[in-house]
N, C-alpha and C positions, 0 to 999 in steps of 0.2 A: 501492500498501499504507502503511495506515492509521501510525502508529509506536505507540502503544494499542491492548499483545495480547487485553489485559481487567482488570477490576477485579480486584479482593483483595480478597474478602469474607469472613474471617475472621472472631473474634472478635477477635481482637485488632487487627487493620485496624478493625475496626467500632469502637472503639470512638474511635479518635480521630474518630468524627464526630463529635461533640458538641465540639473543642477546633477546628471546622472544615476538618480534615485526612485527607487522602484519599488510599488506597494502588494503584497503579495496576503492572500488569509494561506494564514496555514490549520494545522492539528493543537490543536491549544496543546499538550504532551509538548513539543517539539519543544529543543531547545536552539542553541542560538549555532552551535558548531556542526547541529544535524542539516537546519537555517543552508548554512552558507554553501556544506558537499550537493544537497540534491541543488540548485542555483548551479551552480560552478559547472556539474557532470549536462542537468537537464541547456542548457545556453550556452555554455562555450565559452565563458567570459567568467573572468578573477573579482570576487569581492573582496575592500576593504574595508565593510559598516555591515550595522545590521545591529538595526534595534528594532523590539520584540509591545505590542502594546496589549492586552488582556482584556478586552471589552465586555460589558455588562447585557444581553441577552433583551430587549426592551417589555416590558408591562404591555402587556392590550387584552384589550375585553371586545364586545362583538356582542351583538344585540338579538338573538332570538323570539320564536312570541313566545318559548316560556320565560325569559327574566334577560340575565344578562351573565355573560357566560367570560370570565379569562382566565388566560393565560402567562404565557411569556417565551419571548423567542427564543432559540438561543442562545450561550452565551459563546465567543469568539477568540479568535489572537489572529492578531495581526503583523506581518513583520516590514517593515522599511526596511530596504536591502542600497547598497554602493556599493556604485562599479566601477576599477579604476576607468578614469578618463579615457576617452577612446572606446570605449568597449558599450554597448547597445543590445538589450534586450529587444526584439522586434517582435510582438504580442500578437501582431496582424500576417505575419507571415503564410499561419496554414491557416486562411481564408482565401 
């Protein structure tokens, strides 16, 4: 099973690409060493640094005919990866 779940392609995360930084959603149990090895293997780039962020799942409610139902989105983890200057990760090449 892969440690990387998916790249995060939002406006804010895409603006980081100009600085050589890329955002990924990763497994909650993954550490920085595992993330670095996985990215270097998959994308063939040299990773300089990694910042990880644990995210709390949002509380959501919805209303049904029988009353309100509350639930929670799952917790997660993100990694902001900085690659060596000149290296590029292209998320759209496979499309």
